[in-house]
C-alpha positions in Angstrom: 83.6 4.5 271.4 84.4 7.5 273.4 84.1 7.7 277.1 81.5 10.5 276.6 79.6 8.6 274.4 79.5 5.5 276.7 78.5 7.6 279.7 75.9 9.5 277.7 74.1 6.4 276.5 74.3 5.0 280.3 72.9 8.1 281.6 70.3 9.0 278.8 69.4 5.7 277.2 67.7 6.1 273.8 64.1 6.1 273.6 62.6 3.9 270.9 59.2 3.1 269.4 58.5 -0.3 270.9 60.8 -2.9 269.2 61.0 -1.1 265.8 64.4 0.4 266.9 63.4 3.8 265.6 64.2 6.7 267.9 61.7 9.1 269.4 62.4 12.6 269.1 62.0 14.0 272.6 64.4 17.0 272.5 64.3 20.1 270.6 67.4 22.0 269.3 67.6 24.2 272.3 68.0 21.1 274.4 70.8 20.0 272.3 72.4 23.3 272.3 72.2 23.7 275.9 73.9 20.2 276.5 76.6 21.0 274.0 77.5 24.5 275.6 77.5 22.8 279.1 79.8 20.1 277.8 82.2 22.5 276.3 82.3 24.7 279.4 82.5 21.7 282.0 85.3 21.8 284.4 88.5 19.8 283.0 88.4 16.1 284.0 91.1 13.8 285.5 91.0 11.8 282.1 91.7 14.9 280.1 94.6 15.9 282.4 96.1 12.4 282.1 95.9 12.5 278.3 97.5 15.8 278.2 100.3 14.9 280.5 100.9 11.8 278.2 100.8 13.8 275.2 103.5 16.3 276.7 105.6 13.4 277.6 105.3 11.8 274.2 105.8 15.1 272.3 109.0 16.0 274.5 110.6 12.5 273.8 110.0 12.9 270.2 110.9 16.5 270.0 114.3 16.3 271.9 115.0 12.8 271.0 115.3 11.9 274.7 112.6 11.8 277.5 113.7 15.3 279.0 110.2 15.6 280.5 110.9 12.6 282.6 113.0 15.0 285.0 109.9 17.3 285.6 107.9 16.1 288.5 104.4 14.6 287.8 102.6 17.2 289.9 104.1 19.8 287.9 103.1 18.4 284.6 99.6 17.8 285.7 99.4 21.5 286.9 100.7 22.5 283.3 98.2 20.3 281.6 95.3 21.5 283.8 96.2 25.0 283.0 96.3 24.7 279.4 93.1 22.7 279.2 91.5 25.4 281.4 92.7 28.3 279.1 91.3 26.4 276.1 87.9 26.2 278.2 88.1 29.9 278.9 88.5 30.8 275.4 85.3 28.9 274.5 83.4 30.6 276.9 84.5 34.3 276.1 
């Protein structure tokens, strides 16, 4: 299960009819659209940055055959990853 799913279930537990396990519909499509849009436009998280940095490291090692990225300081990789993720967020909002 994803972090987003875990967090959403903790913050907004499902509302069911008694013990039936059937969910009550308490939101309409506008609420869901609003939530989706806000999620897509949310600031980049540390978890996303860490995942992107790890991807860059793994990709560079596989592409060049050596861990060439290992010589790049961690703060520069984080800045690169954050910039890429922010550019993707910006593309979604325009």
